[in-house]
Every structure is written in C-alpha cells, then in structure tokens.
C-alpha positions in Angstrom: 84.9 72.4 91.8 83.3 70.0 89.6 85.7 70.4 85.9 89.0 71.0 87.5 91.0 68.7 89.2 91.5 69.5 93.3 95.4 69.7 92.0 95.5 72.4 90.0 92.8 74.6 91.3 92.2 78.5 90.1 92.4 80.6 93.9 91.4 84.1 94.0 92.7 86.4 96.1 90.6 89.9 96.7 93.2 92.4 97.3 91.0 95.2 96.0 91.0 97.1 99.7 94.2 97.1 100.0 95.3 100.5 99.2 98.3 101.9 101.2 101.3 100.5 103.0 101.5 97.4 105.2 97.8 96.3 103.8 99.6 96.6 99.7 103.0 94.4 101.3 100.7 92.2 103.0 98.7 91.0 99.7 102.0 91.4 97.3 103.9 89.4 99.7 100.7 87.0 100.1 100.4 86.5 96.6 104.3 85.9 96.1 104.3 83.1 98.4 101.7 81.0 97.6 102.4 81.0 94.2 105.9 79.3 95.2 104.4 77.2 98.1 101.8 76.0 95.8 103.1 75.9 92.0 100.5 73.9 90.7 97.9 76.3 91.7 96.0 79.2 89.4 96.5 82.3 91.6 93.9 84.9 90.2 95.3 88.0 92.0 92.2 90.8 91.9 93.9 94.6 92.8 93.0 98.4 92.8 96.8 98.8 93.3 99.8 98.0 91.2 102.1 98.1 94.3 99.4 94.9 95.7 100.5 93.2 92.3 103.7 90.9 92.7 106.5 92.4 90.2 107.6 90.7 88.3 104.2 88.0 88.3 105.1 84.7 88.6 104.1 82.3 85.6 101.4 81.2 88.2 99.9 83.7 89.3 97.2 86.3 87.2 96.7 89.7 87.6 93.6 91.2 87.6 93.3 95.1 88.3 90.1 96.6 87.4 90.2 100.7 85.8 86.6 100.7 87.1 87.5 99.6 90.7 89.3 103.1 92.0 86.8 104.3 94.7 85.5 102.7 97.8 81.8 102.4 96.0 83.1 101.5 92.5 85.2 98.7 94.5 82.1 97.3 96.3 80.3 97.2 93.2 82.9 96.0 91.2 83.1 93.0 93.9 79.7 92.2 94.3 78.8 92.2 90.9 81.1 91.5 88.1 83.5 89.8 89.9 80.4 86.5 91.2 80.3 86.5 87.2 84.4 86.1 87.1 84.8 83.0 89.8 81.7 81.1 87.7 82.9 81.7 84.3 86.8 80.9 85.6 85.3 77.7 87.4 87.1 79.8 90.6 87.9 77.1 93.8 88.0 79.1 96.7 88.5 82.9 97.4 90.5 85.0 99.8 89.0 88.2 101.1 92.2 90.2 102.5 89.6 93.1 103.0 87.0 90.7 105.1 83.9 91.1 103.2 81.6 88.4 102.1 81.2 88.5 97.5 77.1 87.6 98.4 76.4 87.2 95.1 78.9 84.3 94.7 78.8 80.7 96.3 82.3 80.0 95.8 83.9 79.4 99.2 85.3 82.0 101.0 87.4 82.6 103.4 87.4 86.1 105.5 90.2 87.8 106.5 89.8 90.0 109.2 92.8 93.0 109.8 90.9 95.9 111.1 89.9 95.9 114.2 87.6 98.7 114.1 85.1 97.7 113.0 84.1 95.0 116.1 86.0 97.3 118.8 84.4 100.9 120.3 86.2 104.0 118.9 89.0 105.6 121.0 88.7 109.0 119.4 85.9 110.8 118.0 85.0 110.7 114.2 83.2 112.9 111.8 80.1 111.5 110.7 81.7 110.6 107.1 83.8 107.9 108.7 81.4 106.9 111.9 78.9 106.0 108.9 81.4 104.3 107.0 82.2 102.2 110.1 78.5 101.4 111.0 78.1 99.9 107.7 81.2 98.0 107.9 79.6 96.2 111.5 76.1 95.4 109.1 78.3 94.0 106.4 80.6 92.0 108.9 78.1 90.7 111.1 76.6 89.5 107.7 79.7 88.0 106.1 81.2 85.7 109.7 78.2 82.9 109.3 78.2 83.2 105.7 81.5 82.1 104.5 83.4 79.2 105.2 86.4 80.7 107.1 87.0 83.6 109.4 90.4 84.0 109.5 91.6 86.6 112.3 95.8 87.4 113.0 95.8 86.5 116.2 93.9 84.6 119.2 93.5 87.9 120.6 91.8 89.6 118.0 89.5 86.5 118.0 88.5 86.6 121.2 87.5 90.4 120.8 85.7 89.8 118.0 83.4 87.1 119.8 82.4 89.5 122.4 80.5 91.7 119.9 79.7 89.1 117.1 78.2 85.5 117.4 81.0 84.0 115.2 80.2 80.4 114.3 83.3 78.7 116.3 84.0 76.2 113.3 84.8 79.1 111.2 87.3 80.8 113.3 91.1 80.2 111.9 94.3 81.9 113.2 96.8 82.8 110.9 99.3 85.7 110.9 100.8 87.5 107.9 104.9 87.6 107.4 107.0 90.7 106.6 108.8 91.4 103.5 112.1 89.3 103.0 114.6 92.5 103.0 113.9 93.1 106.5 115.7 90.3 106.9 118.6 91.6 105.3 120.7 92.6 108.1 119.8 89.8 110.1 123.4 87.5 109.4 125.2 90.6 111.1 122.8 93.7 113.1 124.2 96.6 114.3 125.8 96.3 117.9 124.5 98.3 120.6 128.0 100.3 121.0 127.6 100.7 117.0 124.0 102.4 117.3 122.9 105.7 117.0 121.3 107.2 119.7 117.5 107.5 119.2 114.4 105.5 119.9 111.5 104.7 117.0 108.4 104.6 116.8 106.5 103.4 113.6 103.0 103.4 112.6 100.2 106.0 111.2 99.8 109.2 113.3 96.4 108.6 115.2 95.0 108.4 118.7 95.3 104.5 119.0 99.0 104.2 118.6 99.2 106.6 122.0 102.7 108.1 120.5 101.9 110.7 123.7 103.2 107.5 125.7 106.9 107.2 123.6 106.7 111.1 124.5 106.3 110.8 128.2 108.9 108.0 127.7 111.6 110.2 126.4 110.8 112.9 129.2 110.9 110.1 132.2 114.6 108.5 131.2 116.0 112.1 132.4 119.7 112.2 132.6 119.8 108.8 130.6 117.6 110.2 127.7 119.7 113.0 127.2 121.1 113.4 123.4 118.5 110.8 122.9 116.1 111.9 120.1 112.6 110.0 119.3 111.6 109.6 115.6 108.4 108.8 115.0 107.5 107.2 111.3 104.0 107.3 109.7 101.9 109.3 108.1 99.3 112.2 110.0 96.1 110.5 109.4 94.7 112.7 112.7 95.7 115.8 112.5 94.1 117.1 116.0 95.7 114.7 117.3 99.4 115.3 116.3 98.5 118.7 117.1 98.1 117.6 120.8 101.2 116.1 120.2 103.1 118.6 119.1 101.7 120.2 122.5 102.9 118.0 124.6 106.3 117.6 123.3 106.2 121.7 123.6 105.2 121.2 127.3 107.8 118.6 128.0 110.5 120.7 126.4 111.6 117.9 123.9 110.9 120.5 120.6 114.3 120.0 119.7 114.8 115.9 120.3 111.3 114.8 118.8 111.0 114.4 114.9 108.1 113.3 113.1 109.2 112.1 110.1 105.9 111.4 107.8 105.9 108.8 105.3 109.1 106.5 105.2 110.1 104.0 102.2 110.6 100.6 103.0 114.4 101.0 102.4 114.9 103.6 104.8 112.3 102.4 107.7 114.9 99.2 107.5 117.9 101.7 107.3 116.1 103.2 110.8 115.5 99.9 112.4 118.9 98.2 111.5 120.6 101.4 113.1 118.4 102.7 116.7 118.5 101.7 120.2 114.9 100.5 120.3 111.2 100.5 119.1 109.0 101.8 120.8 105.5 99.8 120.5 102.4 101.8 122.3 99.4 100.8 120.7 96.6 100.1 122.8 95.1 98.0 120.2 96.6 96.1 117.2 94.8 92.5 115.4 98.5 91.7 114.6 101.2 93.9 114.9 103.5 94.1 112.1 106.1 97.1 112.9 107.7 95.6 116.2 107.9 91.8 114.1 109.8 93.7 111.5 112.0 95.7 114.1 113.4 92.3 115.4 114.2 90.9 111.8 116.5 94.1 111.3 118.0 93.6 114.8 116.2 96.3 116.7 115.1 95.4 119.9 111.4 96.1 121.2 110.0 97.4 124.1 106.6 97.2 124.4 103.0 98.0 126.2 101.7 94.3 127.1 97.9 94.9 125.3 95.7 93.7 122.7 97.5 91.3 120.2 101.4 92.9 121.0 102.6 90.2 123.5 100.9 86.8 122.1 102.9 87.7 118.5 106.0 88.8 120.3 106.5 86.2 123.1 109.6 86.7 124.5 111.0 88.3 121.3 110.1 91.9 122.9 110.0 93.4 126.8 107.5 94.5 128.3 106.3 97.4 129.7 104.5 97.0 133.8 102.2 99.5 132.8 100.8 100.7 130.0 102.3 104.4 131.1 105.3 106.6 129.6 107.0 106.2 133.0 106.7 102.4 132.9 108.4 102.2 129.5 111.1 104.7 130.6 111.6 102.3 133.1 111.9 99.5 130.9 114.2 101.2 128.3 116.9 102.6 131.2 117.2 99.0 132.3 117.6 98.0 128.5 119.8 101.1 128.1 122.3 101.0 130.8 123.2 96.8 130.0 124.8 96.3 126.8 124.4 92.6 127.8 120.8 92.5 128.2 120.2 94.8 125.0 122.2 92.5 122.9 120.3 89.2 124.6 117.0 91.0 123.7 118.4 91.5 119.6 119.1 87.6 119.8 115.9 86.8 121.0 113.9 89.1 118.6 115.7 87.8 115.4 115.0 84.3 116.6 110.9 85.5 117.3 110.7 87.2 113.8 111.9 84.0 111.8 108.0 82.6 112.5 106.7 85.2 110.7 109.2 84.7 107.2 106.5 84.8 104.4 106.8 80.9 103.4 106.1 79.7 106.7 102.8 81.5 107.2 101.7 81.4 103.2 101.7 77.2 104.3 99.3 78.0 106.9 96.9 80.1 104.6 97.1 77.5 101.8 96.1 74.8 104.3 92.9 77.4 105.5 92.7 76.7 101.5 93.0 73.5 100.9 90.0 72.7 103.3 87.5 75.1 102.0 88.4 73.5 98.3 88.4 69.9 99.8 92.0 69.2 99.1 93.2 66.7 102.5 95.8 68.0 104.3 98.6 65.9 104.6 99.1 66.1 108.6 96.7 67.2 111.2 97.4 70.4 112.9 98.4 73.6 111.8 101.5 74.3 109.7 102.4 77.3 112.5 101.9 78.4 116.0 102.3 82.2 117.2 102.3 81.2 121.0 
C-alpha cells in the first residue's frame, strides 16, 4: 500500500467459490457488515453468483461479477490470471480469500479462510474418481497456500487443530474467526414461541450426505418410543448423496417410521426461519463441522438444540445446546426425552441458546475479520486481543 492512505484502503473479497447455500449467505453477510464496520474502506466484492453480492450494494462496495468465471476451471483461471492484474491496477491493500486458496501470481497480502474440512481430513464415504481427484488437487493447493499467505483463518479452534494434524501450519499465521448469521434469523428473538405453542416435530437441517449422520436422528425418533408418538422428524436439505439417501429411506422403512419422517429438500431462508420458530428441537448429529451454522441459526430463532458433542459443535454452541452422552440415536433420544418432558428445562435451553447466538451476529463477527485485515495492511489495532471469543 504505497500510494493509498492506510485509513482508506481497497480490500478485495474473493467470493468466487461461493456458489450455493451457506457460502452465498456468508459472502453476502460478511461484505455487508464489513462495509458498515469500516465505512472508509472500499470493498471490491468479486463473486460468480448474484446471491453472493449485497443487494442493494452499499456505497463503499464495488461488485465485480466476471461472466467468464461460471465453472470451476474458469473460476480458477480468472483468479490466478486476471485478478492479479486487477489488484495491481487498483492498488488493493489486502485480499480475503473465502475459498481458501492463494492467488499465487499476486504479491498482495492475503488471508485464506478455510471453511471446507474435507481437504484436510480423511473421507468418510467413498467418492467417485472425479470428486476424489478434485479433492486431491485441493489438498495440494492448500499445502502450497498455508505457508504463502499472511493469515490462515479457521472458523473454530477445533478446525485449526484438525488441520495441524495433517498440514504443517505456520503458527504465526493462524487466526480463529467464526462466521455470522443473517439478521433475519433474529426476527423472532423478542418473543419466540413457547413450548406449549410448538408444533410436534423435530428438525434436522443440512445437505443430505454421509458426514451429516441423519441416521442418528432417525434412530433417535425410533428410540423415543411412546414419548415420540405423534412427533415427526423433518430433514431440510438437498440430497447430495443419493446412495446415502437411499440407505436412510431403507432405515426409515425398517423402523416403521415412513409416515413420520419427511425429507423437505432445499428450503428457502424464509421457510427455514418458520421451521426453526415452530418445532420442538433441532437435532445436530454431524460427525464433522468446521463451524456449525445451523444450530446457531436455530438458537437465534428460539429453537432448542440437542447435539452430538463432536468436532466444532461444542466449541461454537457452548452452553446454548444440550449434548448427548455419546454419538448414538439412543443417547440423543434420552436427551430429547428429558427436554420434552420438562417444559421448564426446554424454556431454559431456549433462553441459553438465544444468548449464545448473539455472539454470531454479523456486526460482531465482521469486527473480527476487520482486525485480521488491518493486521495484514499494517493498520494499528486500537486494542490488543480479539474482538470476540467463541469459547
């Protein structure tokens, strides 16, 4: 940053990899909140999807949506060939890489945000050769990136620790910063529906593939026995792994639950907020989460969370969730039965969840990312320490 004052930098957000679901909302929410948190900055927002861009765009945000970056290979080509010239011409002071991988031809200070744990952990289910080859390539590029960027940003300490086990991370580059949730999830916070006014269903949210372990939620419903009579399980998410989905359907049939388990497919945000605001509890059974966005969204809507205490979930959810004693359907059912049998406990968990979720409002989270970017640019921090803590 030789020619621009430190107080008025141009900061690029590379959101080209955000093409669906939570990635789009994270890109959009972070950009909108950084624009408010640092009004003197100019944010060059680079995206391959309209839904990753703020709408309307704040005055200090310059959206950039290249028409040539609509496939994976074209996105990588645009990042590695075209963007370095853009950064040099615009005198960009720092780049936030939401896809993680460094732009190697640019000497601009860069912070890589690592959201996808699949590239540093063993796979759980077998993949086709194309996906396996793609993940192998990603792992090579990640190893080349971590020692060449100024900051490696992980969404949780658990993710950073897991990555350290397989990749030699420069410790001075490691930062922990969560992601935030859309303000619309807080719309019912002031007066969430009480236990007596809830609809009789349990909710599980996430794309349907093996890591999510929805079989545990199905087993939990079956294990509730008489206590679960009349209660449905609703699973909201795209079916990304058809063979895994078929196994779930077989399990449902074998358990005699075919009339009580519903796959909702992709659910728009407004409908998801309604589901969070009306059900009895969210079941979080995933074996691997770099953060765990859905339980925080549920908490913000006043829906109590019962979870398996694995990966980043306990770190992020803290005392805002109740945890099964082990990762089994029976253990989840025991925790659910205790909760559903005691409205006072249910209400207390609802209150704790609402309090916990406020740590992940975008204005709070954006401040953490602003501090990371300031450290890259060389802007002195007004105070020592992190702007927020997950723990």
